[in-house]
N, C-alpha and C positions, 0 to 999 in steps of 0.2 A: 587287542589291551593286554597286558600280561596282568594275571588273577592280582598280584600283590598291588597292583595301581590303585585296587579299593581299598587299602588297608589306610589310605591317606596320607603314606610317606612322605617323605620329603626330598627332594630332588640327589641329595647326600647319602639319605638314607636307601633310597631306591639304586643308586650308580653300584652301591654295595651288596644290594642284593641281587642283582643282575649280572653280577662276576667281577665286582673291582677286586676281588684278589685273585691269583695265577693256581694259589696253591687251596686245598679242601685244609681248612683247619678244623678240628677238635677245638668247640667253647665247655667251660669248665663254668657250671651253673651250678650255686649253692644255694640252698634251701631249708629252713624245717619243714619238719614232717608233719601234717598233723591232717587230719582223715584223710579224702584219695589224691591230694596234691598233689603227688608224684607222678599219680597214674593223668591225672589231666594234663599236668603240663608236656610230658612225656606224648600226648596226642596232639597238644597246641602247637608241640615245635616241629611235628612231623611236614607239615608243607612246607617250613621255611628251608627245612633240610634236604625238599626235595631237591627246589627251587635254588639252593645253591651249592649244594653238593660240601657243605658243611653240616659240620655231625655235634650235637650237645651231650655233655658226660653230666649229670646231676649229680652232685656232691651233699650228700645228706647231714642234717643236724638233728639237732631234737628239739622237741617241741617248743622247749621251754626258751620266749625269746631273749631274756636274760641270759641262758646260757650261750643262746647263738649271738649275740653280742657282744659277750666276752670276747666268744672264739672269733668275730669279724677284725673287733680292734688287737687282736694279740698278728693276726696274719696282713693286715695291712699295715702295721708299723714296723714290720718287717718288710715290705715291700715285698712281700710271693706275690711274684709272676705267676702263679700254678692256680688262684681263680680270677676268670673273666667280668661275671657276672654274679654279683651280689643281691638277696631279694634283702629286701629291705624294710623292717617297717617306719608306718611314717615320721615317728617319732624322732627318728636317729639322723636326720640328713645335716643339722648342725653339730653333730659331735661326729662325723665321717667324712662332712663336706671335704675337706682338704686332700681326702685320698681318692677321689671320684672325678671322671671326666667331668667337663659341660657339655652337659647337651644339648643347650641352647636351641646351638645353627641345625645340628638334626633334627628338630623338634618344632623350628619355629612355624610350618607350615601346618602344623595340626596341633598347636597348644590351643587355639582357641575350641577346637572340639571337646577340652576338658574340662569339667569343675575347676575353672580359676582358685578356689581354696585349696583345691588338693595341689592345681600346681605351684602355687604360692607357699605349700606346707615343704615343698623338695627344692625350695630359691633360694638360694644363701646366697649372700653380696650380692647379687645378681648372676650365679650362676645355678642352671639348674645340674643338680645334681644327680636326681631320679628321674625317671617316667614312671610316672603311675599303673599300677596291672588294678588294683581295683579297691574299692573303700570301704569303710567297713563301719556300722554299728550294733552293739549291742542292743540286745530283747530280749522280750519274757516268752518263753516255750511252754503253754497248757495243756494240759489235756483234755482234750473238748468232753468228751465221751464220759471223763468222771467228774466234769463241770456238769451237766448234764445229766447223771446220777443221780446226784447228791441235790440239785434245784442250785447251783452257785453260779454265780457272776464272775469274768474273768475281773478279778480285784483292782481296782485304781491305785492304790495307797500300798504301803508296805506293810499297816498295820492288816489291812485287808487280804493280803496274803498270808501273813501271818500266821491269823484265825484258820480263813477257808484254808492252806496248807494241813495245819494239824489236824481241821474235824473232817476232813476226808482222809488224810491218814488213817489218824483213830479208826476210821468209819471199816476202811481195806482191811486194816491187821487183824479188825476183828471179825471180818470174813476167811480170813489164816492166809492173808495175803502179809507175813511178816517183813517180807522184802520190804517195802513203800514206805518211801522216805517222801515229805511234803516237799522240800526245794532241792535243788541240787548246785550249784555254785562254783566258783573256783577261789578257794582259801588258801591255797600253796602260798606259802613267800616267793615270789616272784612280781613279775611286773601285770600276770595277770590278776592280782590282788590290787594294785594303785587303779587300775583299770573299774573293777569291782567296788570299791572304797569311792573313787570317787564321785562316781555314781552316787554312792548312797548321802554321802556329804554334802555334794550338789543338790540335793535333791530335797536333802533339809535348810537348805539355805547357809551351806557352811563356807562355802567358798570353794577354790577351786588350786587347795597345797599354798600354792604362790601362784598371786594374780597378774596379769598381762603386765601392770607397768612392775612388775618384780617384789611386788610385797607380800611379806610370810603372812601367810591367813588363817592358819589351819587349825590354830590353837583358840578355840572357839567354841561355846557350849553346843551351839546347832549339831556342830561336827561331832561330836562327843554324845550329844542322843543317837544319832544315824548309827555309831558303830557300838553302842551299845543294843540297840537292838538289832544290830549285826548278830551281835556276840550272845544276841540269847538262842539263835537258833541253833547253833550248835549244840548238837546232844539231844534238839526238840525235833523239830522238821527238818534238822540235816542232821545226815552223822558224823560224829566222832571225825571220822575218813576225812571228811570236808577240807580239815586244815588241810591236807596235800593235795586237794583235786586241783589240776589245770583244765584244759577246757574239753580234752579228750576221756579226763575218768570221771567228770560230770554227764557227758555224754554218753560213757558208758552205762552209766546207770540208768538215764533216762531212757538209751535205747531199746533196753532193755525190758523197759515199762515199770522199774520203780521208783518214779518218781511223780511227781502231779503238776511240778513248775520245774524250770532250767531258765538260767540266766548263761546265754551262748550266742556265738555270733550266729550270719547269715549262712554260712558252709554250712551248721549244721542241720539247715532244714532239707539237703537236697536228700543227706545221710538219712535221717530219720525219715525220709518216703523212700529208702530202700525193701527191697524186698525182704530183707532177711531180719529188718526191724520192728519189734513187737510193738511200736506206736503209729506203726504206715497208717496213714489215713483215719487216725488218733488223737491228732493235735491242729495247734493252733498258734501263730504268735503274737504278740501286740506289744504296745511301746512297754517300757519297763515299770512298773507303779513310781507314785509322786508322792516327794514327804511333803511336810510342809513349805517348799516352795514348790511344788511343780515335778514334772517326771525332769530325768538326766540321764543319757546316754553316752557314753564312753567312747569319741571318734577314732574308728580304727582305721588301717588299710593298708595296704603293701604296695613297692613297687621295687624298680629292681636299676640298679648301678651300673654304669662300666668301673671297673678297675684300673687307674689309672699307670696301674703296674703292669698291666696285661700286653703280650706281645699277641695278641689278636684284636684291640681294640677296632679294627674297621667292622670285622665282621661281629664281633661283642656290638657297635652299636645295632649294625643291624638287627639284632635277634633282641634287642632291647627295645626299638622299634616299632616292629612285628608283634612284640607279646604286647604295647601296652597300645596296640592297636586295634580296633574294631572285630577284625576278624576273634588277635585273642583275648579279648575282652568278652565276648558274646561266647566263646564258648566256655571259659570257665563261668558265668552266669549259667547257663544250659547245663553245666556238670558240679557245679561248686554253689549255685546258689551266688556267686562274689556279685557284688554291687558291681555296676562300672562308675568310670570317673566320665566316659562317654556322653555326652546328654541323650542323644537318640538313640544309645539303646532302649533307654527306659519307654520309647513307643513301636519299641521292634515287639511285631507280633508273636515270634515263636519263642521269643524269651515272656510274653506274658502268659503263654498257654501253656509252656513247659514249667516255669520257676514263676507262678504268679504272685508269691511277695516281693518279688524285686520293684513291681510301680507299688506295690504299697508301700515300699520301705521309708517313702518320703516321709510319712509323719512320725517313723524316727532318728530320721534326721530334723526334724525339727526341733526336735529337745538335746541334738547331740553336743558336749564339750569336749573340749580339746584339753589333752594332760600339757602340764606347765615344760614343755620343752624349749616352744621360743622363748620367756621371756628368762629362762634359767641355762640357755643355752647349752655349750659344754658341760658343766655341772648337772645337767636334767639326770641322768643315769645313777648318780648318788644322792639326789633329791628324790628319786622314786625309789632307793631302795630302803633309805631312811623312811621313808612315809610306810611300803607295806609291811617293812620288819616292827613298825608303832602298832599297824594294826592288827597283823597276827599277833604282835601280844596281846593285845587287847580281846580279838576273840579265844585264843587260846587260853584268858584268864589271868594273865601277866601282867598284872595292874588293870586298873580302871581305864579305861577311853579317856578321861582330864586328863590323869595321871600321866599316861604315853604319850598323852596331842602336847602336855606341859614339855616336856622332855625334847620329844620332835622339833616345837619351836626354838629351844635352845641350839639345838642338832645342825634345825636349817641355817641360823643365824650361821653357825660356825662352819658349813659349807659355802656361805654366801661370801663372808670376807668382807672387802667393802662393795664388792659389786660379784653379780654374777658375771 
């Protein structure tokens, strides 16, 4: 039996892998650069390249998902055939669906293997427009050695985090570590801030910006309370520069040993345990702290979509199915701490041994909250940009949370118009 039979590919994908194309193709795959993503993808595609004779060229993008989305829209609107496969955020399916190939037939035999909520998130009007590569939910990274040193528990609430971060930061600086900060996170004005701020707002009972029925809910006292608390961190337990931090900037401070707590995605786990990490063996992860209404973690995840403008669709579909299959997802789990969407991989002994956080991430998923991309449909990107801008203004001291949320509500009503 061919080794790719073990990946659970459909008959269509298998026929492609085993020589459906008479000539070798170069498949252009576009993705953002975060952590060791490029190296892992290069390693992942090698067996597929060797088996098919095709090659994969990686087209890199900035780490900012907002910048990626803007470039994707330009390429797709122009109908460019230069890109065959797009690595897509979980929230982009409704906005880009018309430009991608329906993978329903190619994937029909393997769909039951994946978490159905993830498959549904990539299905638009009955068309499966992307296959899942991994799912995501943010968590709290904490310095276990420092909590032990100062006799502190892992914070269960945002108020506890604020107090503990300040106390340990002050104590460490008193001992001469002037670069220590209590908490680092993603404060730049981009999609990552929408993720962070949604967690704050939801955990305080402030809703999901726009509710599943399309109601604009963000202008409320609970949401304002959450944002006011976050604003109090800037310049106290978080550096002023956090207002320009994305995931990698936060990880940079954390991984050099200069933060007590960090909010980030699972990918940062394996990197934080690398040999050149100052926090190797000194940290652990936990669910994000709770507000008045409990904890909340923004649901993330990335997928792979085949461009309908590609001249190499057959080979591109083959590669998409392989990357989304057990072999591809397992390697990403081992090398990048990425959470599989294939349920059986959570029982994989090698994954549990090499990346023990993955079986434990179930607790994080229990408090996962989706961004409002489904109810806002093609207008989500504009909704998110309005939200993160209002949040960033609040964090930077440009108006109070209550004032900025009142303006945001009016702005979102304008975006909505008569309907989403």
